[in-house]
A tleap script that builds the chain and sets N, CA, C and O, in Angstrom:
source leaprc.protein.ff14SB
mol = sequence {
  NMET ILE ILE GLY VAL GLY ILE ASP ILE ILE
  GLU ILE ASP ARG ILE LYS ASP SER VAL ASP
  LYS TYR GLY LYS ARG PHE LEU ASN LYS ILE
  TYR THR ASN SER GLU LEU ASP TYR CYS MET
  SER LYS SER SER LYS TYR GLN HIE LEU ALA
  ALA ARG PHE ALA ALA LYS GLU ALA VAL TYR
  LYS ALA LEU THR THR GLY TRP HIE GLU VAL
  ALA THR TRP GLN ASP ILE GLU ILE SER ASN
  GLU PRO ASN GLY MET PRO VAL VAL THR LEU
  LYS GLY LYS LEU GLN SER PHE LEU THR LYS
  ASP LYS SER LEU LYS ILE SER ILE SER HIE
  SER ARG ASP TYR VAL ALA CYS MET ALA VAL
  VAL TYR LYS ASN SER ASP CLYS
}
set mol.1.N position { -10.390 -8.438 -17.169 }
set mol.1.CA position { -9.334 -8.383 -17.577 }
set mol.1.C position { -8.132 -7.832 -16.864 }
set mol.1.O position { -8.416 -7.534 -15.705 }
set mol.2.N position { -6.551 -7.541 -17.271 }
set mol.2.CA position { -6.128 -6.920 -16.332 }
set mol.2.C position { -5.796 -5.492 -17.291 }
set mol.2.O position { -5.748 -5.339 -18.511 }
set mol.3.N position { -5.621 -4.665 -16.295 }
set mol.3.CA position { -5.916 -3.334 -16.577 }
set mol.3.C position { -3.648 -2.725 -16.025 }
set mol.3.O position { -2.591 -2.712 -16.656 }
set mol.4.N position { -3.944 -2.476 -15.019 }
set mol.4.CA position { -2.579 -2.534 -14.378 }
set mol.4.C position { -2.212 -3.378 -13.430 }
set mol.4.O position { -2.768 -4.167 -12.666 }
set mol.5.N position { -0.955 -2.957 -13.706 }
set mol.5.CA position { -0.052 -4.471 -13.028 }
set mol.5.C position { 1.188 -3.096 -11.952 }
set mol.5.O position { 1.544 -1.995 -12.372 }
set mol.6.N position { 1.588 -3.805 -10.417 }
set mol.6.CA position { 2.683 -2.815 -9.848 }
set mol.6.C position { 3.044 -4.253 -8.728 }
set mol.6.O position { 2.289 -5.202 -8.519 }
set mol.7.N position { 4.560 -4.003 -8.082 }
set mol.7.CA position { 5.165 -4.711 -7.968 }
set mol.7.C position { 6.360 -4.239 -7.105 }
set mol.7.O position { 7.281 -3.992 -7.883 }
set mol.8.N position { 6.644 -4.064 -6.135 }
set mol.8.CA position { 8.081 -3.236 -5.067 }
set mol.8.C position { 8.016 -4.213 -4.305 }
set mol.8.O position { 7.255 -4.958 -3.689 }
set mol.9.N position { 9.322 -3.921 -4.598 }
set mol.9.CA position { 10.105 -4.832 -2.872 }
set mol.9.C position { 10.955 -3.383 -2.392 }
set mol.9.O position { 11.385 -2.526 -3.164 }
set mol.10.N position { 11.090 -3.387 -0.392 }
set mol.10.CA position { 11.206 -2.649 -0.134 }
set mol.10.C position { 12.471 -3.614 0.812 }
set mol.10.O position { 12.176 -4.809 0.774 }
set mol.11.N position { 13.891 -3.314 1.694 }
set mol.11.CA position { 14.227 -3.497 2.722 }
set mol.11.C position { 14.044 -3.177 4.061 }
set mol.11.O position { 14.379 -2.074 4.492 }
set mol.12.N position { 13.572 -3.986 4.721 }
set mol.12.CA position { 12.442 -3.825 6.150 }
set mol.12.C position { 13.457 -2.242 6.627 }
set mol.12.O position { 12.745 -1.264 6.856 }
set mol.13.N position { 15.059 -2.011 6.768 }
set mol.13.CA position { 16.002 -1.407 7.577 }
set mol.13.C position { 15.973 -0.199 7.158 }
set mol.13.O position { 16.057 0.768 7.916 }
set mol.14.N position { 15.811 -0.098 5.507 }
set mol.14.CA position { 15.382 1.146 4.614 }
set mol.14.C position { 14.474 1.843 5.644 }
set mol.14.O position { 14.925 2.523 6.566 }
set mol.15.N position { 12.958 1.594 5.393 }
set mol.15.CA position { 11.830 1.874 6.607 }
set mol.15.C position { 12.925 2.329 7.404 }
set mol.15.O position { 13.859 2.977 6.932 }
set mol.16.N position { 12.834 2.020 8.533 }
set mol.16.CA position { 13.333 2.036 10.300 }
set mol.16.C position { 14.563 3.061 9.696 }
set mol.16.O position { 14.438 4.164 10.227 }
set mol.17.N position { 15.379 3.033 9.020 }
set mol.17.CA position { 16.243 4.299 9.098 }
set mol.17.C position { 16.033 5.413 8.674 }
set mol.17.O position { 16.885 6.275 8.888 }
set mol.18.N position { 14.489 5.839 7.729 }
set mol.18.CA position { 13.591 6.958 7.250 }
set mol.18.C position { 12.685 7.474 8.841 }
set mol.18.O position { 12.324 8.625 9.087 }
set mol.19.N position { 12.505 6.373 9.653 }
set mol.19.CA position { 11.527 6.528 10.678 }
set mol.19.C position { 12.348 6.658 11.656 }
set mol.19.O position { 11.782 6.444 12.728 }
set mol.20.N position { 13.612 6.957 11.773 }
set mol.20.CA position { 14.905 6.558 12.876 }
set mol.20.C position { 15.837 8.510 12.524 }
set mol.20.O position { 16.318 9.265 13.369 }
set mol.21.N position { 15.754 8.682 11.147 }
set mol.21.CA position { 16.359 9.587 10.969 }
set mol.21.C position { 14.899 10.775 10.675 }
set mol.21.O position { 15.155 11.960 10.890 }
set mol.22.N position { 13.746 10.496 10.299 }
set mol.22.CA position { 12.898 11.710 10.338 }
set mol.22.C position { 11.799 11.537 11.207 }
set mol.22.O position { 11.173 12.593 11.112 }
set mol.23.N position { 10.939 10.444 12.376 }
set mol.23.CA position { 10.286 10.189 12.833 }
set mol.23.C position { 9.031 10.535 12.904 }
set mol.23.O position { 8.352 9.727 12.271 }
set mol.24.N position { 8.085 11.793 13.628 }
set mol.24.CA position { 6.762 11.624 12.395 }
set mol.24.C position { 6.729 12.590 11.593 }
set mol.24.O position { 5.666 13.186 11.421 }
set mol.25.N position { 7.229 12.751 11.303 }
set mol.25.CA position { 7.506 13.739 9.753 }
set mol.25.C position { 7.381 12.639 8.668 }
set mol.25.O position { 6.743 12.869 7.641 }
set mol.26.N position { 7.961 11.489 8.879 }
set mol.26.CA position { 8.019 10.735 7.798 }
set mol.26.C position { 7.094 10.301 7.748 }
set mol.26.O position { 6.487 10.164 6.686 }
set mol.27.N position { 6.384 9.695 9.594 }
set mol.27.CA position { 5.388 8.342 9.548 }
set mol.27.C position { 4.138 9.202 9.009 }
set mol.27.O position { 3.356 8.493 8.375 }
set mol.28.N position { 3.854 10.205 9.078 }
set mol.28.CA position { 2.670 10.777 9.603 }
set mol.28.C position { 2.589 11.724 7.211 }
set mol.28.O position { 1.524 12.249 6.884 }
set mol.29.N position { 3.515 11.696 6.378 }
set mol.29.CA position { 3.215 11.844 5.178 }
set mol.29.C position { 2.820 10.975 4.337 }
set mol.29.O position { 2.286 11.099 3.234 }
set mol.30.N position { 3.346 9.418 5.383 }
set mol.30.CA position { 3.787 7.951 4.142 }
set mol.30.C position { 2.108 7.487 4.039 }
set mol.30.O position { 1.391 7.313 3.053 }
set mol.31.N position { 1.663 7.303 6.421 }
set mol.31.CA position { 0.857 6.523 6.318 }
set mol.31.C position { -0.384 7.002 7.219 }
set mol.31.O position { -0.217 7.938 8.000 }
set mol.32.N position { -1.588 6.381 7.115 }
set mol.32.CA position { -2.709 7.365 7.422 }
set mol.32.C position { -3.229 6.991 9.246 }
set mol.32.O position { -2.659 5.899 9.263 }
set mol.33.N position { -3.480 7.033 9.826 }
set mol.33.CA position { -3.678 7.079 10.698 }
set mol.33.C position { -4.326 5.569 11.680 }
set mol.33.O position { -4.029 4.905 12.673 }
set mol.34.N position { -4.916 5.608 11.070 }
set mol.34.CA position { -5.627 3.799 11.255 }
set mol.34.C position { -4.137 2.712 10.828 }
set mol.34.O position { -4.043 1.536 11.180 }
set mol.35.N position { -3.369 3.269 10.226 }
set mol.35.CA position { -2.075 1.861 9.858 }
set mol.35.C position { -1.247 2.203 10.867 }
set mol.35.O position { -0.683 1.388 11.598 }
set mol.36.N position { -1.158 3.304 10.932 }
set mol.36.CA position { -0.464 3.942 12.068 }
set mol.36.C position { -0.747 2.837 13.039 }
set mol.36.O position { -0.314 1.708 13.265 }
set mol.37.N position { -1.858 3.821 13.619 }
set mol.37.CA position { -2.379 2.116 14.426 }
set mol.37.C position { -1.844 0.365 14.640 }
set mol.37.O position { -1.401 -0.388 15.507 }
set mol.38.N position { -2.149 0.376 13.535 }
set mol.38.CA position { -2.721 -1.303 13.596 }
set mol.38.C position { 0.005 -1.745 13.421 }
set mol.38.O position { 0.878 -2.560 13.720 }
set mol.39.N position { -0.223 -0.436 12.766 }
set mol.39.CA position { 1.622 -0.808 12.695 }
set mol.39.C position { 2.384 -1.000 13.856 }
set mol.39.O position { 3.333 -1.782 13.804 }
set mol.40.N position { 2.125 -0.428 14.861 }
set mol.40.CA position { 3.033 0.302 16.363 }
set mol.40.C position { 2.573 -0.674 17.456 }
set mol.40.O position { 3.136 -1.032 18.490 }
set mol.41.N position { 1.277 -1.028 16.877 }
set mol.41.CA position { 1.455 -2.041 17.825 }
set mol.41.C position { 2.170 -3.705 17.688 }
set mol.41.O position { 2.728 -4.237 18.648 }
set mol.42.N position { 2.059 -4.229 16.621 }
set mol.42.CA position { 2.454 -5.281 16.800 }
set mol.42.C position { 4.450 -5.037 16.514 }
set mol.42.O position { 5.137 -4.252 15.861 }
set mol.43.N position { 4.655 -5.946 17.224 }
set mol.43.CA position { 6.487 -6.371 17.401 }
set mol.43.C position { 6.857 -6.178 16.862 }
set mol.43.O position { 7.587 -5.195 16.991 }
set mol.44.N position { 6.802 -6.871 15.626 }
set mol.44.CA position { 7.502 -6.384 14.537 }
set mol.44.C position { 7.103 -5.284 13.338 }
set mol.44.O position { 6.808 -5.470 12.157 }
set mol.45.N position { 7.243 -3.763 14.330 }
set mol.45.CA position { 6.164 -2.651 13.110 }
set mol.45.C position { 7.243 -1.965 11.665 }
set mol.45.O position { 6.665 -1.573 10.652 }
set mol.46.N position { 8.673 -1.909 11.755 }
set mol.46.CA position { 9.702 -2.246 10.714 }
set mol.46.C position { 8.945 -2.786 9.777 }
set mol.46.O position { 8.775 -2.167 8.727 }
set mol.47.N position { 8.192 -4.380 10.044 }
set mol.47.CA position { 7.785 -5.747 8.854 }
set mol.47.C position { 6.522 -4.708 8.510 }
set mol.47.O position { 6.217 -5.072 7.375 }
set mol.48.N position { 5.955 -4.021 8.733 }
set mol.48.CA position { 3.997 -3.761 8.730 }
set mol.48.C position { 4.446 -2.193 8.136 }
set mol.48.O position { 3.919 -1.790 7.099 }
set mol.49.N position { 5.402 -1.390 8.831 }
set mol.49.CA position { 5.332 -0.437 8.804 }
set mol.49.C position { 6.067 -0.309 6.702 }
set mol.49.O position { 6.123 0.609 5.884 }
set mol.50.N position { 6.278 -1.103 6.695 }
set mol.50.CA position { 7.245 -1.873 4.820 }
set mol.50.C position { 6.400 -2.347 4.162 }
set mol.50.O position { 6.561 -2.106 2.966 }
set mol.51.N position { 5.108 -3.228 4.513 }
set mol.51.CA position { 4.840 -3.806 3.470 }
set mol.51.C position { 3.695 -2.796 3.790 }
set mol.51.O position { 2.725 -3.499 3.508 }
set mol.52.N position { 3.283 -1.839 4.116 }
set mol.52.CA position { 2.216 -0.913 3.487 }
set mol.52.C position { 3.033 0.079 2.773 }
set mol.52.O position { 2.528 0.531 1.746 }
set mol.53.N position { 4.238 0.522 3.125 }
set mol.53.CA position { 4.863 1.004 1.810 }
set mol.53.C position { 4.826 -0.051 0.513 }
set mol.53.O position { 3.720 -0.302 0.034 }
set mol.54.N position { 5.520 -0.412 0.178 }
set mol.54.CA position { 5.553 -1.472 -0.426 }
set mol.54.C position { 4.204 -1.205 -1.294 }
set mol.54.O position { 4.077 -0.807 -2.452 }
set mol.55.N position { 3.286 -1.553 -0.355 }
set mol.55.CA position { 1.467 -2.027 -0.623 }
set mol.55.C position { 1.326 -0.696 -1.636 }
set mol.55.O position { 0.873 -0.876 -2.766 }
set mol.56.N position { 1.673 0.467 -1.257 }
set mol.56.CA position { 1.309 1.529 -1.902 }
set mol.56.C position { 2.153 2.059 -2.556 }
set mol.56.O position { 1.799 3.195 -2.872 }
set mol.57.N position { 3.492 1.686 -3.065 }
set mol.57.CA position { 4.270 1.869 -3.774 }
set mol.57.C position { 3.862 0.910 -5.142 }
set mol.57.O position { 3.594 1.355 -6.258 }
set mol.58.N position { 3.889 -0.397 -4.772 }
set mol.58.CA position { 2.889 -1.026 -6.673 }
set mol.58.C position { 1.375 -1.007 -6.659 }
set mol.58.O position { 0.662 -1.681 -7.403 }
set mol.59.N position { 1.044 -0.320 -5.906 }
set mol.59.CA position { -0.721 -0.184 -6.164 }
set mol.59.C position { -0.086 1.373 -6.796 }
set mol.59.O position { -0.740 1.492 -7.832 }
set mol.60.N position { 0.559 2.235 -6.733 }
set mol.60.CA position { 0.802 3.642 -7.323 }
set mol.60.C position { 1.165 2.908 -9.112 }
set mol.60.O position { 0.432 2.955 -10.101 }
set mol.61.N position { 2.492 2.305 -8.975 }
set mol.61.CA position { 2.652 1.120 -10.162 }
set mol.61.C position { 1.155 0.868 -10.663 }
set mol.61.O position { 1.178 1.135 -11.864 }
set mol.62.N position { 0.266 0.598 -10.411 }
set mol.62.CA position { -1.018 -1.060 -11.530 }
set mol.62.C position { -1.992 0.637 -11.761 }
set mol.62.O position { -2.615 0.877 -12.796 }
set mol.63.N position { -1.935 1.338 -10.912 }
set mol.63.CA position { -2.617 2.272 -11.246 }
set mol.63.C position { -2.334 3.526 -12.550 }
set mol.63.O position { -2.962 4.572 -12.713 }
set mol.64.N position { -1.323 3.057 -13.255 }
set mol.64.CA position { -0.601 3.787 -13.985 }
set mol.64.C position { 0.133 4.934 -13.881 }
set mol.64.O position { 0.570 5.048 -12.735 }
set mol.65.N position { 0.530 6.055 -14.782 }
set mol.65.CA position { 1.274 6.698 -14.573 }
set mol.65.C position { 0.190 8.005 -13.922 }
set mol.65.O position { -0.932 7.840 -13.445 }
set mol.66.N position { 1.100 9.575 -14.123 }
set mol.66.CA position { 0.312 10.597 -13.855 }
set mol.66.C position { -0.388 10.647 -12.210 }
set mol.66.O position { -0.436 11.791 -11.759 }
set mol.67.N position { -0.797 9.811 -11.505 }
set mol.67.CA position { -1.527 9.401 -10.485 }
set mol.67.C position { -1.203 10.116 -8.915 }
set mol.67.O position { -1.972 10.289 -7.969 }
set mol.68.N position { 0.699 10.545 -9.112 }
set mol.68.CA position { 1.191 10.989 -8.192 }
set mol.68.C position { 1.131 12.338 -8.136 }
set mol.68.O position { 1.035 12.740 -6.977 }
set mol.69.N position { 1.160 13.487 -9.251 }
set mol.69.CA position { 0.178 14.935 -9.663 }
set mol.69.C position { -0.945 14.946 -8.845 }
set mol.69.O position { -1.086 16.122 -8.510 }
set mol.70.N position { -1.738 14.335 -8.390 }
set mol.70.CA position { -3.224 14.634 -7.549 }
set mol.70.C position { -3.114 13.643 -5.960 }
set mol.70.O position { -4.083 13.384 -5.246 }
set mol.71.N position { -2.165 13.364 -5.789 }
set mol.71.CA position { -2.307 12.184 -4.923 }
set mol.71.C position { -1.511 12.240 -3.279 }
set mol.71.O position { -0.559 12.940 -2.936 }
set mol.72.N position { -2.023 11.587 -2.751 }
set mol.72.CA position { -0.349 12.016 -1.801 }
set mol.72.C position { -0.547 10.520 -1.443 }
set mol.72.O position { -1.334 9.748 -1.990 }
set mol.73.N position { 0.734 10.116 0.078 }
set mol.73.CA position { 0.550 8.463 0.084 }
set mol.73.C position { -0.710 8.024 1.275 }
set mol.73.O position { -1.024 6.862 1.533 }
set mol.74.N position { -1.132 8.880 1.709 }
set mol.74.CA position { -2.491 9.069 2.406 }
set mol.74.C position { -3.860 8.763 1.967 }
set mol.74.O position { -4.871 8.687 2.665 }
set mol.75.N position { -3.690 8.547 0.293 }
set mol.75.CA position { -4.744 8.520 -0.317 }
set mol.75.C position { -4.642 7.093 -0.221 }
set mol.75.O position { -5.777 6.658 -0.415 }
set mol.76.N position { -3.963 6.294 -0.048 }
set mol.76.CA position { -3.915 4.762 -0.503 }
set mol.76.C position { -3.508 4.497 1.144 }
set mol.76.O position { -2.577 4.847 1.870 }
set mol.77.N position { -4.970 3.530 1.335 }
set mol.77.CA position { -4.849 2.876 2.913 }
set mol.77.C position { -4.851 1.445 2.839 }
set mol.77.O position { -5.765 0.884 2.236 }
set mol.78.N position { -3.520 0.496 3.627 }
set mol.78.CA position { -3.732 -0.892 3.427 }
set mol.78.C position { -4.504 -1.297 4.554 }
set mol.78.O position { -4.092 -0.699 5.548 }
set mol.79.N position { -5.562 -2.152 4.849 }
set mol.79.CA position { -5.542 -3.015 5.984 }
set mol.79.C position { -5.576 -4.548 5.775 }
set mol.79.O position { -5.223 -5.205 4.795 }
set mol.80.N position { -6.149 -4.982 7.083 }
set mol.80.CA position { -6.657 -6.338 6.454 }
set mol.80.C position { -7.394 -7.050 6.782 }
set mol.80.O position { -7.473 -7.032 8.010 }
set mol.81.N position { -8.083 -7.777 6.306 }
set mol.81.CA position { -9.583 -8.703 6.774 }
set mol.81.C position { -9.057 -9.379 7.943 }
set mol.81.O position { -7.915 -9.700 8.271 }
set mol.82.N position { -10.269 -9.517 8.520 }
set mol.82.CA position { -10.126 -10.322 9.443 }
set mol.82.C position { -9.146 -11.855 9.833 }
set mol.82.O position { -8.627 -12.235 10.883 }
set mol.83.N position { -9.226 -12.640 8.018 }
set mol.83.CA position { -8.606 -13.650 8.066 }
set mol.83.C position { -7.333 -13.184 7.653 }
set mol.83.O position { -6.620 -14.104 7.253 }
set mol.84.N position { -6.683 -11.789 7.607 }
set mol.84.CA position { -5.254 -11.598 7.167 }
set mol.84.C position { -4.972 -11.049 5.684 }
set mol.84.O position { -3.829 -10.713 5.376 }
set mol.85.N position { -5.984 -10.969 4.818 }
set mol.85.CA position { -5.973 -10.838 3.867 }
set mol.85.C position { -5.614 -9.394 3.890 }
set mol.85.O position { -5.529 -8.826 4.979 }
set mol.86.N position { -5.369 -8.674 2.641 }
set mol.86.CA position { -4.714 -7.098 3.044 }
set mol.86.C position { -5.679 -6.743 1.384 }
set mol.86.O position { -5.785 -7.337 0.311 }
set mol.87.N position { -6.232 -5.448 1.969 }
set mol.87.CA position { -7.104 -5.076 0.879 }
set mol.87.C position { -6.770 -2.967 0.895 }
set mol.87.O position { -5.858 -2.295 1.376 }
set mol.88.N position { -7.604 -2.723 0.381 }
set mol.88.CA position { -6.967 -1.343 -0.547 }
set mol.88.C position { -7.591 -0.901 0.150 }
set mol.88.O position { -8.268 -1.573 0.928 }
set mol.89.N position { -7.591 0.812 0.120 }
set mol.89.CA position { -8.764 1.916 0.285 }
set mol.89.C position { -7.971 2.839 -0.219 }
set mol.89.O position { -6.924 3.360 0.166 }
set mol.90.N position { -8.951 3.007 -1.564 }
set mol.90.CA position { -8.647 4.290 -2.045 }
set mol.90.C position { -9.988 5.547 -2.293 }
set mol.90.O position { -11.043 5.716 -2.905 }
set mol.91.N position { -8.654 6.502 -0.924 }
set mol.91.CA position { -9.275 7.932 -0.935 }
set mol.91.C position { -9.039 9.189 -1.928 }
set mol.91.O position { -8.272 9.133 -2.889 }
set mol.92.N position { -9.660 10.125 -1.636 }
set mol.92.CA position { -9.298 11.415 -2.312 }
set mol.92.C position { -9.682 11.277 -4.067 }
set mol.92.O position { -10.740 10.960 -4.610 }
set mol.93.N position { -8.593 11.587 -4.546 }
set mol.93.CA position { -8.360 11.434 -6.182 }
set mol.93.C position { -8.873 10.092 -6.385 }
set mol.93.O position { -9.990 9.644 -6.643 }
set mol.94.N position { -7.561 9.510 -6.164 }
set mol.94.CA position { -7.831 8.076 -6.659 }
set mol.94.C position { -9.144 7.573 -6.110 }
set mol.94.O position { -9.573 6.647 -6.799 }
set mol.95.N position { -10.019 7.928 -4.956 }
set mol.95.CA position { -11.398 7.176 -5.222 }
set mol.95.C position { -12.401 7.143 -6.089 }
set mol.95.O position { -13.364 6.382 -5.999 }
set mol.96.N position { -12.175 8.170 -7.181 }
set mol.96.CA position { -12.962 8.016 -8.589 }
set mol.96.C position { -12.097 6.699 -9.416 }
set mol.96.O position { -12.577 5.924 -10.243 }
set mol.97.N position { -11.017 6.730 -9.018 }
set mol.97.CA position { -10.451 5.553 -9.974 }
set mol.97.C position { -11.162 4.319 -10.754 }
set mol.97.O position { -11.164 3.852 -11.893 }
set mol.98.N position { -11.859 4.016 -9.300 }
set mol.98.CA position { -11.934 2.677 -8.961 }
set mol.98.C position { -13.565 2.522 -9.254 }
set mol.98.O position { -14.344 2.984 -8.421 }
set mol.99.N position { -13.952 2.020 -10.169 }
set mol.99.CA position { -15.474 1.878 -10.922 }
set mol.99.C position { -15.835 0.724 -10.155 }
set mol.99.O position { -15.079 0.198 -9.339 }
set mol.100.N position { -17.605 0.126 -10.560 }
set mol.100.CA position { -18.166 -0.247 -10.497 }
set mol.100.C position { -17.174 -1.450 -11.306 }
set mol.100.O position { -16.342 -1.913 -10.526 }
set mol.101.N position { -17.125 -1.857 -12.272 }
set mol.101.CA position { -16.359 -2.407 -13.203 }
set mol.101.C position { -14.920 -2.138 -12.991 }
set mol.101.O position { -14.352 -2.368 -14.059 }
set mol.102.N position { -14.424 -1.912 -12.460 }
set mol.102.CA position { -13.355 -2.369 -11.793 }
set mol.102.C position { -12.469 -2.578 -10.385 }
set mol.102.O position { -12.760 -2.070 -9.302 }
set mol.103.N position { -11.482 -3.323 -10.618 }
set mol.103.CA position { -11.157 -3.817 -8.819 }
set mol.103.C position { -10.098 -3.657 -8.899 }
set mol.103.O position { -9.618 -3.293 -9.973 }
set mol.104.N position { -9.200 -3.904 -7.618 }
set mol.104.CA position { -8.079 -3.828 -7.444 }
set mol.104.C position { -7.602 -4.879 -5.942 }
set mol.104.O position { -8.204 -4.788 -4.872 }
set mol.105.N position { -6.883 -5.460 -6.090 }
set mol.105.CA position { -5.972 -6.780 -5.753 }
set mol.105.C position { -4.654 -6.330 -5.466 }
set mol.105.O position { -3.813 -5.750 -6.153 }
set mol.106.N position { -4.682 -7.017 -3.458 }
set mol.106.CA position { -2.982 -7.274 -3.421 }
set mol.106.C position { -2.782 -7.875 -2.972 }
set mol.106.O position { -3.691 -8.282 -2.248 }
set mol.107.N position { -1.297 -8.676 -2.863 }
set mol.107.CA position { -0.465 -10.246 -2.407 }
set mol.107.C position { 0.824 -9.064 -1.604 }
set mol.107.O position { 1.599 -8.177 -1.963 }
set mol.108.N position { 0.545 -9.532 -0.761 }
set mol.108.CA position { 2.136 -9.125 0.185 }
set mol.108.C position { 2.685 -10.552 1.343 }
set mol.108.O position { 2.332 -11.425 2.135 }
set mol.109.N position { 4.200 -9.649 0.383 }
set mol.109.CA position { 4.816 -11.704 1.379 }
set mol.109.C position { 6.045 -10.367 1.633 }
set mol.109.O position { 6.148 -9.201 1.251 }
set mol.110.N position { 7.163 -11.661 2.822 }
set mol.110.CA position { 7.711 -11.037 3.822 }
set mol.110.C position { 8.539 -11.840 4.105 }
set mol.110.O position { 8.266 -12.945 4.573 }
set mol.111.N position { 9.814 -11.383 3.847 }
set mol.111.CA position { 11.726 -12.473 4.397 }
set mol.111.C position { 11.593 -11.147 5.596 }
set mol.111.O position { 11.029 -10.080 5.840 }
set mol.112.N position { 12.744 -12.308 6.176 }
set mol.112.CA position { 13.375 -11.214 7.561 }
set mol.112.C position { 14.222 -9.693 7.058 }
set mol.112.O position { 14.610 -8.729 7.719 }
set mol.113.N position { 14.274 -9.955 5.856 }
set mol.113.CA position { 14.729 -8.334 5.681 }
set mol.113.C position { 13.861 -7.542 4.298 }
set mol.113.O position { 14.100 -6.378 3.979 }
set mol.114.N position { 12.887 -8.375 3.617 }
set mol.114.CA position { 12.321 -7.878 2.795 }
set mol.114.C position { 11.019 -8.159 2.901 }
set mol.114.O position { 10.539 -9.075 3.567 }
set mol.115.N position { 10.375 -7.286 2.172 }
set mol.115.CA position { 8.748 -7.386 1.811 }
set mol.115.C position { 8.740 -7.080 0.381 }
set mol.115.O position { 9.734 -6.671 -0.219 }
set mol.116.N position { 7.371 -7.328 -0.257 }
set mol.116.CA position { 7.205 -7.532 -1.526 }
set mol.116.C position { 5.737 -7.770 -1.829 }
set mol.116.O position { 5.007 -8.585 -1.264 }
set mol.117.N position { 5.353 -6.770 -3.000 }
set mol.117.CA position { 4.142 -6.659 -2.310 }
set mol.117.C position { 3.712 -6.598 -4.405 }
set mol.117.O position { 4.542 -6.222 -5.233 }
set mol.118.N position { 2.639 -6.948 -4.669 }
set mol.118.CA position { 2.624 -6.802 -5.792 }
set mol.118.C position { 0.670 -6.222 -6.178 }
set mol.118.O position { -0.096 -6.716 -5.351 }
set mol.119.N position { 0.206 -5.638 -6.875 }
set mol.119.CA position { -1.378 -4.875 -6.910 }
set mol.119.C position { -1.494 -5.082 -8.460 }
set mol.119.O position { -0.732 -4.822 -9.391 }
set mol.120.N position { -2.839 -5.697 -8.375 }
set mol.120.CA position { -3.535 -5.553 -9.632 }
set mol.120.C position { -4.626 -5.044 -9.670 }
set mol.120.O position { -5.398 -5.052 -8.712 }
set mol.121.N position { -4.895 -4.460 -10.905 }
set mol.121.CA position { -6.174 -3.907 -11.607 }
set mol.121.C position { -6.489 -4.045 -12.023 }
set mol.121.O position { -5.793 -4.008 -13.037 }
set mol.122.N position { -8.730 -4.687 -12.526 }
set mol.122.CA position { -8.806 -5.539 -13.587 }
set mol.122.C position { -9.935 -4.518 -13.433 }
set mol.122.O position { -10.218 -3.611 -12.649 }
set mol.123.N position { -10.676 -5.315 -15.013 }
set mol.123.CA position { -11.840 -4.977 -15.136 }
set mol.123.C position { -13.003 -6.444 -14.799 }
set mol.123.O position { -13.086 -7.454 -15.498 }
set mol.124.N position { -13.809 -6.134 -13.506 }
set mol.124.CA position { -14.465 -7.106 -13.261 }
set mol.124.C position { -15.683 -7.453 -14.349 }
set mol.124.O position { -16.409 -6.614 -14.884 }
set mol.125.N position { -15.728 -8.992 -14.556 }
set mol.125.CA position { -16.624 -9.056 -16.390 }
set mol.125.C position { -17.715 -8.993 -15.995 }
set mol.125.O position { -17.983 -8.889 -14.799 }
set mol.126.N position { -18.850 -9.060 -17.229 }
set mol.126.CA position { -19.794 -8.796 -17.160 }
set mol.126.C position { -20.857 -9.647 -16.251 }
set mol.126.O position { -21.847 -9.107 -15.758 }
set mol.127.N position { -20.584 -10.871 -16.102 }
set mol.127.CA position { -21.323 -11.816 -15.470 }
set mol.127.C position { -22.182 -11.651 -14.356 }
set mol.127.O position { -22.788 -12.618 -13.895 }
savepdb mol mol.pdb
quit
């Protein structure tokens, strides 16, 4: 059973502009060290930064309302499985949301100019 759905789309240039304008202050507010290490190692670093930003937004939306008061951007960490599939790790107070009966999946897509992400929180079946 689906509990929550979130979707976000962002222009890659918006992230680039924020990095250019605010630099490390922006990066350290939004991204974990692991996310920054991964994104900055890529030739298309702004696309990867935008993907993680959109994913975090989609996850917040899927978790329903009220979390922004107790959670930070870094409480949602986006990484990749060896096959490239994106995965979410919740930290801090968000960590308690996903109990063993709930799961969270995301899907990220991008074009030259945009990144979109969808997040779904669902109740695991009893089987």
